[in-house]
C-alpha positions as a LaTeX table, in Angstrom:
\begin{tabular}{lrrr}
\hline
Residue & $x$ (\AA) & $y$ (\AA) & $z$ (\AA) \\
\hline
Unk1 & 112.30 & 36.88 & 202.88 \\
Unk2 & 110.88 & 35.71 & 199.53 \\
Unk3 & 110.93 & 38.17 & 196.65 \\
Unk4 & 107.65 & 36.98 & 195.08 \\
Unk5 & 104.36 & 35.48 & 196.20 \\
Unk6 & 101.10 & 34.12 & 194.78 \\
Unk7 & 97.76 & 35.44 & 196.01 \\
Unk8 & 94.87 & 33.03 & 195.46 \\
Unk9 & 91.78 & 35.21 & 195.03 \\
Unk10 & 89.29 & 32.47 & 194.23 \\
Unk11 & 88.76 & 32.78 & 190.48 \\
Unk12 & 92.17 & 34.31 & 189.78 \\
Unk13 & 95.80 & 34.12 & 190.84 \\
Unk14 & 97.95 & 37.21 & 191.38 \\
Unk15 & 101.73 & 36.85 & 191.09 \\
Unk16 & 103.30 & 39.69 & 193.09 \\
Unk17 & 106.91 & 40.64 & 192.38 \\
Unk18 & 108.19 & 41.79 & 195.80 \\
Unk19 & 111.79 & 42.58 & 194.82 \\
Unk20 & 111.23 & 46.32 & 195.35 \\
Unk21 & 114.80 & 47.09 & 196.46 \\
Unk22 & 115.99 & 46.10 & 192.99 \\
Unk23 & 113.04 & 47.61 & 191.10 \\
Unk24 & 111.46 & 44.22 & 190.61 \\
Unk25 & 114.52 & 42.56 & 189.06 \\
Unk26 & 114.16 & 38.91 & 188.09 \\
Unk27 & 114.71 & 36.41 & 190.88 \\
Unk28 & 114.46 & 32.65 & 191.46 \\
Unk29 & 111.40 & 33.34 & 193.65 \\
Unk30 & 109.65 & 35.15 & 190.79 \\
Unk31 & 110.44 & 32.28 & 188.42 \\
Unk32 & 109.04 & 29.80 & 190.93 \\
Unk33 & 105.89 & 31.86 & 191.49 \\
Unk34 & 105.20 & 32.15 & 187.75 \\
Unk35 & 105.67 & 28.40 & 187.28 \\
Unk36 & 103.38 & 27.54 & 190.19 \\
Unk37 & 100.71 & 30.02 & 189.11 \\
Unk38 & 100.59 & 28.62 & 185.58 \\
Unk39 & 100.32 & 25.08 & 186.96 \\
Unk40 & 97.54 & 26.08 & 189.37 \\
Unk41 & 95.71 & 27.88 & 186.56 \\
Unk42 & 94.74 & 24.47 & 185.16 \\
Unk43 & 92.06 & 24.31 & 187.88 \\
Unk44 & 88.62 & 25.00 & 186.34 \\
Unk45 & 87.86 & 27.68 & 188.95 \\
Unk46 & 90.79 & 29.86 & 187.82 \\
Unk47 & 89.83 & 32.34 & 185.12 \\
Unk48 & 92.86 & 34.65 & 184.93 \\
Unk49 & 96.40 & 35.25 & 186.19 \\
Unk50 & 97.67 & 38.75 & 186.99 \\
Unk51 & 101.35 & 39.71 & 187.13 \\
Unk52 & 101.99 & 42.76 & 189.31 \\
Unk53 & 104.62 & 44.21 & 191.63 \\
Unk54 & 105.32 & 46.06 & 194.83 \\
Unk55 & 107.46 & 49.18 & 195.06 \\
Unk56 & 106.12 & 51.04 & 192.05 \\
Unk57 & 108.11 & 49.30 & 189.30 \\
Unk58 & 106.89 & 46.24 & 187.41 \\
Unk59 & 110.22 & 44.60 & 186.57 \\
Unk60 & 113.69 & 45.93 & 185.79 \\
Unk61 & 114.74 & 42.69 & 184.09 \\
Unk62 & 117.97 & 40.85 & 184.79 \\
Unk63 & 120.11 & 41.85 & 187.76 \\
Unk64 & 123.44 & 43.09 & 186.36 \\
Unk65 & 125.23 & 41.82 & 189.48 \\
Unk66 & 124.05 & 38.33 & 188.55 \\
Unk67 & 125.15 & 38.82 & 184.95 \\
Unk68 & 128.64 & 39.77 & 186.13 \\
Unk69 & 128.93 & 36.36 & 187.76 \\
Unk70 & 127.89 & 34.71 & 184.51 \\
Unk71 & 130.89 & 36.17 & 182.74 \\
Unk72 & 133.00 & 33.50 & 184.39 \\
Unk73 & 130.77 & 30.68 & 183.15 \\
Unk74 & 131.12 & 28.70 & 179.99 \\
Unk75 & 128.75 & 29.46 & 177.15 \\
Unk76 & 126.68 & 26.30 & 177.74 \\
Unk77 & 126.18 & 27.29 & 181.38 \\
Unk78 & 125.05 & 30.75 & 180.28 \\
Unk79 & 122.55 & 29.20 & 177.86 \\
Unk80 & 121.14 & 27.11 & 180.69 \\
Unk81 & 120.63 & 30.22 & 182.83 \\
Unk82 & 118.90 & 32.08 & 179.98 \\
Unk83 & 116.65 & 29.06 & 179.42 \\
Unk84 & 115.27 & 29.57 & 182.93 \\
Unk85 & 113.83 & 32.88 & 181.73 \\
Unk86 & 112.71 & 31.41 & 178.42 \\
Unk87 & 110.92 & 28.56 & 180.20 \\
Unk88 & 108.83 & 31.17 & 182.06 \\
Unk89 & 108.04 & 33.03 & 178.85 \\
Unk90 & 106.86 & 29.75 & 177.32 \\
Unk91 & 104.86 & 28.99 & 180.46 \\
Unk92 & 103.03 & 32.33 & 180.30 \\
Unk93 & 102.28 & 31.78 & 176.61 \\
Unk94 & 100.98 & 28.27 & 177.34 \\
Unk95 & 98.92 & 29.24 & 180.40 \\
Unk96 & 95.39 & 27.78 & 180.11 \\
Unk97 & 93.79 & 31.11 & 181.08 \\
Unk98 & 94.50 & 34.73 & 180.06 \\
Unk99 & 97.46 & 36.44 & 181.74 \\
Unk100 & 97.32 & 40.17 & 182.51 \\
Unk101 & 100.34 & 42.39 & 183.22 \\
Unk102 & 99.72 & 45.33 & 185.56 \\
Unk103 & 102.62 & 47.70 & 184.89 \\
Unk104 & 103.50 & 50.49 & 187.28 \\
Unk105 & 106.66 & 52.55 & 186.86 \\
Unk106 & 108.06 & 50.59 & 183.98 \\
Unk107 & 109.12 & 47.34 & 182.40 \\
Unk108 & 112.73 & 47.04 & 181.29 \\
Unk109 & 114.76 & 44.38 & 179.56 \\
Unk110 & 113.48 & 40.92 & 180.44 \\
Unk111 & 110.76 & 42.66 & 182.47 \\
Unk112 & 109.46 & 43.99 & 179.16 \\
Unk113 & 109.67 & 40.46 & 177.79 \\
Unk114 & 107.48 & 39.25 & 180.67 \\
Unk115 & 104.91 & 41.98 & 180.08 \\
Unk116 & 104.73 & 41.34 & 176.33 \\
Unk117 & 104.36 & 37.59 & 176.90 \\
Unk118 & 101.05 & 38.33 & 178.65 \\
Unk119 & 97.74 & 38.47 & 176.78 \\
Unk120 & 96.70 & 41.89 & 178.08 \\
Unk121 & 98.74 & 44.82 & 179.42 \\
Unk122 & 97.44 & 47.53 & 181.74 \\
Unk123 & 99.91 & 50.35 & 182.38 \\
Unk124 & 100.08 & 53.53 & 184.42 \\
Unk125 & 100.31 & 56.58 & 182.19 \\
Unk126 & 103.77 & 57.44 & 183.53 \\
Unk127 & 105.20 & 53.95 & 182.95 \\
Unk128 & 108.21 & 53.53 & 180.66 \\
Unk129 & 109.02 & 50.53 & 178.47 \\
Unk130 & 112.72 & 50.01 & 177.85 \\
Unk131 & 114.93 & 47.57 & 175.96 \\
Unk132 & 118.30 & 49.02 & 176.92 \\
Unk133 & 120.43 & 45.88 & 176.59 \\
Unk134 & 122.66 & 47.67 & 174.07 \\
Unk135 & 123.83 & 50.10 & 176.76 \\
Unk136 & 125.37 & 47.18 & 178.66 \\
Unk137 & 126.81 & 45.56 & 175.53 \\
Unk138 & 124.10 & 42.91 & 175.59 \\
Unk139 & 121.36 & 41.70 & 173.26 \\
Unk140 & 117.66 & 41.12 & 174.02 \\
Unk141 & 116.43 & 37.79 & 175.34 \\
Unk142 & 113.16 & 36.46 & 176.70 \\
Unk143 & 111.61 & 36.52 & 173.24 \\
Unk144 & 111.73 & 40.32 & 173.25 \\
Unk145 & 112.69 & 40.76 & 169.60 \\
Unk146 & 109.85 & 38.46 & 168.51 \\
Unk147 & 107.35 & 40.20 & 170.77 \\
Unk148 & 108.37 & 43.70 & 169.68 \\
Unk149 & 108.20 & 42.67 & 166.03 \\
Unk150 & 104.65 & 41.44 & 166.57 \\
Unk151 & 103.29 & 44.53 & 168.27 \\
Unk152 & 105.32 & 47.50 & 167.02 \\
Unk153 & 106.40 & 48.98 & 163.68 \\
Unk154 & 109.91 & 47.88 & 162.71 \\
Unk155 & 111.46 & 51.38 & 163.09 \\
Unk156 & 110.27 & 51.69 & 166.68 \\
Unk157 & 111.41 & 48.16 & 167.56 \\
Unk158 & 114.83 & 49.07 & 166.14 \\
Unk159 & 114.84 & 52.37 & 168.05 \\
Unk160 & 114.14 & 50.61 & 171.33 \\
Unk161 & 116.75 & 47.90 & 170.80 \\
Unk162 & 119.52 & 49.83 & 169.01 \\
Unk163 & 119.30 & 53.08 & 170.96 \\
Unk164 & 117.90 & 51.80 & 174.23 \\
Unk165 & 115.47 & 54.69 & 174.47 \\
Unk166 & 112.47 & 54.30 & 176.76 \\
Unk167 & 109.01 & 54.52 & 175.21 \\
Unk168 & 106.16 & 55.93 & 177.23 \\
Unk169 & 103.01 & 54.00 & 178.00 \\
Unk170 & 100.92 & 56.53 & 176.06 \\
Unk171 & 102.89 & 55.87 & 172.87 \\
Unk172 & 102.75 & 52.11 & 173.41 \\
Unk173 & 99.00 & 52.34 & 173.88 \\
Unk174 & 98.58 & 54.47 & 170.76 \\
Unk175 & 100.34 & 51.73 & 168.77 \\
Unk176 & 98.21 & 48.99 & 170.31 \\
Unk177 & 100.92 & 47.40 & 172.45 \\
Unk178 & 99.18 & 48.39 & 175.71 \\
Unk179 & 95.49 & 47.66 & 176.17 \\
Unk180 & 94.57 & 50.13 & 178.88 \\
Unk181 & 96.10 & 53.21 & 180.51 \\
Unk182 & 95.43 & 54.16 & 184.12 \\
Unk183 & 96.49 & 56.88 & 186.50 \\
Unk184 & 99.64 & 56.02 & 188.47 \\
Unk185 & 98.83 & 53.50 & 191.16 \\
Unk186 & 95.77 & 52.19 & 189.37 \\
Unk187 & 97.20 & 49.45 & 187.15 \\
Unk188 & 96.42 & 46.48 & 189.39 \\
Unk189 & 92.85 & 47.65 & 190.07 \\
Unk190 & 92.27 & 47.99 & 186.34 \\
Unk191 & 93.78 & 44.53 & 185.78 \\
Unk192 & 91.37 & 43.17 & 188.40 \\
Unk193 & 88.46 & 44.69 & 186.46 \\
Unk194 & 89.65 & 42.94 & 183.29 \\
Unk195 & 89.87 & 39.70 & 185.28 \\
Unk196 & 86.29 & 40.26 & 186.43 \\
Unk197 & 85.19 & 40.55 & 182.81 \\
Unk198 & 87.08 & 37.40 & 181.84 \\
Unk199 & 85.57 & 35.51 & 184.80 \\
Unk200 & 82.10 & 36.23 & 183.44 \\
Unk201 & 83.02 & 34.71 & 180.06 \\
Unk202 & 83.32 & 31.16 & 178.67 \\
Unk203 & 86.57 & 29.71 & 180.02 \\
Unk204 & 87.15 & 26.99 & 177.41 \\
Unk205 & 86.32 & 29.35 & 174.55 \\
Unk206 & 88.73 & 31.95 & 175.86 \\
Unk207 & 91.47 & 29.31 & 176.01 \\
Unk208 & 90.80 & 28.24 & 172.42 \\
Unk209 & 90.92 & 31.86 & 171.25 \\
Unk210 & 94.26 & 32.42 & 173.02 \\
Unk211 & 95.76 & 29.41 & 171.25 \\
Unk212 & 94.45 & 30.45 & 167.83 \\
Unk213 & 95.66 & 34.04 & 168.09 \\
Unk214 & 99.09 & 32.80 & 169.23 \\
Unk215 & 99.41 & 30.38 & 166.30 \\
Unk216 & 98.33 & 33.02 & 163.78 \\
Unk217 & 101.72 & 34.74 & 164.07 \\
Unk218 & 103.65 & 31.62 & 163.07 \\
Unk219 & 101.47 & 29.64 & 160.66 \\
Unk220 & 100.62 & 30.23 & 157.04 \\
Unk221 & 97.13 & 31.46 & 156.22 \\
Unk222 & 96.19 & 28.01 & 154.92 \\
Unk223 & 97.39 & 26.34 & 158.14 \\
Unk224 & 95.58 & 28.90 & 160.28 \\
Unk225 & 92.36 & 28.42 & 158.31 \\
Unk226 & 92.57 & 24.72 & 159.07 \\
Unk227 & 93.08 & 25.40 & 162.77 \\
Unk228 & 90.12 & 27.79 & 162.81 \\
Unk229 & 87.94 & 25.23 & 161.03 \\
Unk230 & 88.80 & 22.52 & 163.54 \\
Unk231 & 88.41 & 24.81 & 166.54 \\
Unk232 & 85.06 & 26.14 & 165.33 \\
Unk233 & 83.78 & 22.62 & 164.64 \\
Unk234 & 84.65 & 21.64 & 168.23 \\
Unk235 & 83.25 & 24.83 & 169.71 \\
Unk236 & 79.91 & 24.55 & 167.92 \\
Unk237 & 79.19 & 21.28 & 169.71 \\
Unk238 & 80.33 & 22.45 & 173.14 \\
Unk239 & 78.17 & 23.22 & 176.21 \\
Unk240 & 79.49 & 26.80 & 176.16 \\
Unk241 & 78.20 & 27.29 & 172.62 \\
Unk242 & 74.85 & 25.76 & 173.54 \\
Unk243 & 74.45 & 28.26 & 176.38 \\
Unk244 & 75.83 & 31.20 & 174.41 \\
Unk245 & 73.62 & 30.67 & 171.37 \\
Unk246 & 70.54 & 30.06 & 173.50 \\
Unk247 & 71.19 & 33.20 & 175.53 \\
Unk248 & 71.63 & 35.29 & 172.38 \\
Unk249 & 68.40 & 34.01 & 170.84 \\
Unk250 & 66.50 & 34.42 & 174.11 \\
Unk251 & 67.90 & 37.95 & 174.58 \\
Unk252 & 69.40 & 37.24 & 178.01 \\
Unk253 & 72.86 & 37.18 & 179.53 \\
Unk254 & 74.59 & 33.79 & 179.26 \\
Unk255 & 75.35 & 31.84 & 182.41 \\
Unk256 & 78.83 & 30.41 & 181.91 \\
Unk257 & 78.99 & 28.94 & 185.41 \\
\hline
\end{tabular}
């Protein structure tokens, strides 16, 4: 039985992690589903991708039983296995439409990396976010150190990675790392509402904004100003801008369809 699936819901794709027996641990099926969803998201009708899970836990990260087997590999082989995860992180970052994580229960290790790679995070109030690699004598992967450094104060990022202590969804939300809190069991429904909002917006403009926000973390201010200038010059002449400006001036809702 596969441990992940893609649900095509018309204007969005939902990647469902079905590996409930292992608390949503990473699997080849999940990797495949993420890759296929990102590829399918290039279709103009797709406006968002949602990552969610069955079994009440978003993703527990790498399966330690798999990591035991890697101990017998050479270092180059281990790098190749880690790159499979990193390729999915890059794919989520490069997705042409916004990606939303719907977190129930918790996100741990590489599961936290997956959640933080998304554009928006919805989490149940009782969810826990954990980077407990240190407790297994391991170090973070999946871009986790970069993601934590972007969204959290340095002392908390160090606390999570050095001590392996879980951080509650309420604290993550208070620091801006989680966009929306829900009651337990409500994360996917809230993610669907965000997808509804995105579907009513300008698809190409949203994609341009995603790319600009992503580059802002890595480029100098001068380089980012140049990117913003070029993107704004393109946007101003686009059909979406024509509709958006006209709707604003005419005091009506824009029709992005």
